[in-house]
N, C-alpha and C positions, 0 to 999 in steps of 0.2 A: 426346466431347466433351473439351475440354481440362480440367485439372485446376487448378484457382485455389490455387497451391502459395503466395503470399503473406499476407505477415502484416501488420495493420495495428493501431498503436496510437494510438486515442484520447486525449491529453494526452500527447503523445511533449514535451512542456516541462516536465513535471513531473521530481520526482525519479525517481519508478518509471517512470515513460515511459520515460527518458531512459534509466536502466538497462536496461531489458527490452530496449528496442532495441539495444541496445549486445549483449546478451547473444544476442538472434537474430541477426544479423550475425555475431558470433562464432562460433555454430553454423552460419554458413553458408546460412542464410536471408534468402531477397529482402523486407524491412521499409518500411514507410512508415509515415509519421507524421501526425499532425496537429495545426494552429498556427491561432491564434486571430489572430495576428499575420500580417497580409496580406503584411508587406515580408519574412518570413522564408518564403517559398513558394520552392518546388524542384520540381525533377521527383519529388524523393523526400520532401515535405514539402508536405501537400496544406491545404486550406482549410478549418476549420469553426469557425462559429457556433452554439453550441447556444443563442442566439437568435432565430434564422434564421429566416422561415419556409418558404424552401425546400429543399428535400427536399435531405437529404445523399445523394450515389452514391459508393460506396467504389469505386477504380480496380480495373480490371475484372480483373486476376490475384490480387486478396485475395479470400482463401477464409475467414480466421477473423482476427478485429478483437478485440482487449483497451480495453473503455473503463476508463481510467483517472481520466478529467478528471472531478472534483466542488469543491465548496467546503467546504471541508474546516478551515476557521478556525474554532473554538469559539465563538469572539465574536461572529463575523461569523454565522455561524448562529442566534444566540441574536436579533440584531437586525436584519436585513437580509432583507426581503422576498424578495429575489434568489435569494436561497442558496438558501432553500427550493424557488422553484422552477424553478430548476439543479438542485436533488438529486433533488428528487420528481416533476417533472414533465418537464422539457427532456430528462433521460441516460434516460430511461427511453421516449422518445418517440424520439432518436436509436437506443436499446439494438434496440426495434420496429423501426426501419426495415432496419437492420444485418439481423435475421432473413429479415426480410421477403424481402430482398435474397437468401435463401440461405446466410448466412454464422454460418458458429461465432462464440458471442460468448463471449466472459469480462467477468462485470462484478466490480470489484475493489470491495470492501466493508471493511468495518471489526470489530475485536474488541468496539469499543466500545456494540454491537447485544445484548449481553449483558449490561453492566452494570457489572460490574468485582468482583458479590459470591463469584461461584463460582468454581473454581477448575478451570481446564480442562476448559471446555465444547466438547461435541465440535461435529460438522459441524450433527447434525441436532435440538442441544439447543434449550429453545422462547429468545426474548429477550427482556429484559428492559431496554429499553433508559430509561435516567435524562436525560441531557442533550438539548439542540436537534438538536445531530450527527447524535447514535445514532438520535433518535429519527425524522430525517429519512431516514437511511440504511434503519434499518427500511421504513419506508413504500416505497422506493425500490426496494429486494428486491421487497417483496410487487407492484409497479406492474410491475417486470420477469417476474416470474414469470408475473400475470395475461396481458403482453402474448406471451410464450411458449404461454401454455396457447393463448391465441386463435389463434395461429398453427400451432397443432401443433409447435411447436419446441421443445421440450425435452429433448429427444436435442441440441439442439443450444447449448443454455447452460449454463454454471456461473456462480456466483458464488463470489467466491475472498476470504475474510477474512484479513485482515494484520492482525498486529502492528506495535507500533514500528518504523521503517527508518529506518539512519544509515549517513551516510558521515562521511567528516573534516569537511564544512563544515560539518555540524549543528549547530546551537545544541544544549547550549554547548561542544563539545568542540573545538574550533578555539581558541574563546579557552581552554581548558584546556591544551591544547597549547603555544600563544605562552605562559601564564601560567609555566608550568615550564622552558623551554627560559630563561626569565628569573630563575630562583629563585625564583619568587612563590607562594604557596599560591593553593588554588579552593576555594570552600564548596559541595559539591555537596547536591544532595537526600537527605535518607532517608526522606521522607515521598512521595515520588513511584516508587511500584512501574512497570515496565514489563517487557514481554518482548522486548528488542531484537534486529532480525536487522542483515545490511547488504546494503546497495543491490545487492554482487556476488550473493548469497545470495537474493533475491528474480527479481534479473532472471532466474541462471540458472533457476532454480525456476518461474517463470513460462513461458519457454522452454519449460520439457520439461513441462507443463501442454499448451500450445499444439502441442506433436507429438502428444502422446497424446490430444488428444479426452474428456475424462472428463467425461458433464456433470453435475450436479447438486450438491451444496455442499461446497465444499473449505477447506482451511484453509493455510494457512503463517504460523509461530510459532517464538519463541525457546524454546529449551528449558528457561531458566530465569526465572523470577520474580525481578526483582536491584531493588535501589534504584541511583539516580543515583550513591551513596559508592559502592556496589559496583563500579559499572564504572568511576568513578575510582582506584579501587582496584587493579581487574586491567588496565588502561590505562597507569597509574604501573608498574606491576609490569614488566610488556611492555617498555615503552618504559626502561627504568634509572632511572626516579624515586625522587625519595626519598617515600617514602609521609607525611612527614611533610608535606608540600605538601600535603593534602589534611585540610581541617579541615571534617568534616562540620556541617551544619544542615537548616532546616525549610523549607518555602515559607511556612507557617504562621508560622516567625519570622521570618521575612522580609517579613512581611506581601505575599506576592504571591499573587494570587487562581487557583488553578490548575482549569479545568471540571470537569476528568476525571480523580478520581482515587483510579482503581481498590486496589480490596485484592489483586485477583488479572488479571492483566496477561494470561500466559498461555491457549496455546487448545489445545483435543486435536485431535490431528494423527490420528486412526483411520483413518479410511475414506481421508483421504489420501495415507497411507501404505501403507495396504496396495491401494490402488489405480496408486499412482504408484513409488511404492519414495524420496520425499521423504522425508526425516526431519526432525522442528522443530530449529534449529543451533543449533549447542553456545557457549555464551557464548564457551570459549577461540576457536573460529574469526572469531564475532562482531572477537574485538578482534583476531585477524590479520590481519581484512579491513581494517580502518579503522586498523591502523599501519603497514600496507605503505609508504608514502609520509607518514608525520608526523615 
């Protein structure tokens, strides 16, 4: 019996999916991605429509699938019934199908399921979701575990929760870089706390998890809970821009509604580090990754 050594990234058109595909290929793996755009189908990009009743069959050489796709926009999750259906019904259905085909599956979830009021929640800590997106991801986790249990496939499933992921084009970073080059100030928010990671780090870490095939709940997190002001100062210092070009403000002062404003964003990674050797990404390393081409 041949070993199915290839990987599948469900949601390859997303930031995380694209970064993961690149990391898998850098590490010498054959990787396929899915797309909902029929005009972008290739021999390595296969069509998958969550809403279709037709069962999705993974390419025959695939033995591991990362399910990255989801409805992630906070406002959409508040108002659009389709977002709920995608997150709570269709995504778990796809994962159940992949498990039934004998694949090992990684399901990508979020730090927001913990609510943001407790510092550094660990992998097995109880959830306390506050916003619609977090509630939907919590319910999705429950549905995925139920499906794995019914198929006796708990040993072929992990749920990986992530904190905020950045690349140089992520808002508002691109506009900051442009403003600084023109000698213009920026106004980052001091009341928005997060634990950032770079897409390079996340792609490599997920690829390692795929190689190690560790079941259960896992976390990937930035090592530091910081504000956007902290990040802006660190970026400006790294790039040699005047810190006087950073003028702190708040989302509240700007009248901007932000659905998820956690007191604590970072995730504890005790179990993940013990089993995989992956540590939280330090802010200095995030900044280095973000400024490679800035």
